[in-house]
C-alpha positions in Angstrom: 50.8 89.9 106.5 49.2 88.3 109.5 51.2 90.0 112.3 49.5 88.0 115.1 50.5 84.7 113.4 54.0 86.0 112.8 54.4 87.0 116.5 52.9 83.7 117.8 55.0 81.6 115.5 58.2 83.5 116.4 57.4 83.2 120.1 56.7 79.5 120.0 59.7 78.6 117.9 62.0 80.9 119.9 61.0 79.4 123.2 61.1 75.9 121.8 64.6 76.4 120.5 66.1 77.8 123.7 68.4 75.4 125.4 67.8 72.6 122.9 70.5 70.5 121.2 70.5 72.8 118.2 71.5 75.8 120.4 74.0 73.7 122.3 75.6 72.6 119.0 75.9 76.2 117.8 77.4 77.1 121.1 79.9 74.3 120.8 80.9 75.2 117.2 81.2 78.9 118.2 83.4 78.1 121.2 85.8 76.1 119.0 85.9 78.5 116.1 87.4 81.9 115.3 84.7 82.7 112.8 81.5 83.4 114.9 79.6 84.8 111.9 80.2 81.6 109.9 78.7 79.6 112.7 75.8 82.0 113.0 75.1 81.9 109.2 75.4 78.1 109.1 73.1 77.5 112.0 70.6 80.2 110.8 70.5 78.6 107.3 70.0 75.2 108.8 67.0 76.4 110.9 65.6 78.2 107.8 65.9 75.0 105.7 64.3 72.8 108.4 61.5 75.3 108.9 60.9 75.4 105.1 60.5 71.6 105.1 58.1 71.8 108.0 56.0 74.5 106.3 55.9 72.6 103.0 55.0 69.4 104.9 52.3 71.2 106.8 50.8 72.7 103.6 50.8 69.2 102.0 49.1 67.6 105.0 46.6 70.3 105.3 45.3 69.5 101.9 44.4 66.0 103.2 43.4 66.7 106.8 41.4 69.5 108.2 43.4 72.1 110.2 41.2 71.5 113.3 42.1 67.8 113.2 45.7 68.6 112.7 45.6 70.8 115.9 43.8 68.0 117.8 46.3 65.4 116.7 49.2 67.6 117.5 47.7 68.3 120.9 47.2 64.6 121.7 50.8 63.8 120.5 52.2 66.5 122.8 50.2 65.3 125.8 51.2 61.6 125.2 54.8 62.6 124.8 54.6 64.7 128.1 53.0 61.7 129.9 55.7 59.3 128.6 58.4 61.8 129.6 57.0 62.2 133.1 56.4 58.5 133.6 59.8 57.2 132.5 62.3 56.0 135.1 65.3 58.2 135.6 68.5 56.7 134.2 
């Protein structure tokens, strides 16, 4: 097992998920429920399933596009999204 890849993936996903709408939805369900473990298992299973789809998609795309180009494209997309986010007018 590639422990460095495991750690970097965990760190990136953990930080990305903090305070996002998925976490807020889990918080909301948990606050209105008497079964906290059911909410935890449901949200954990949903994250595992969406991650499995992303990994399968990444594997399929990597067969067609070089990993270096995937990183470059992802970098450009993130930069463009950041610029658009910063440039938009507040509502």
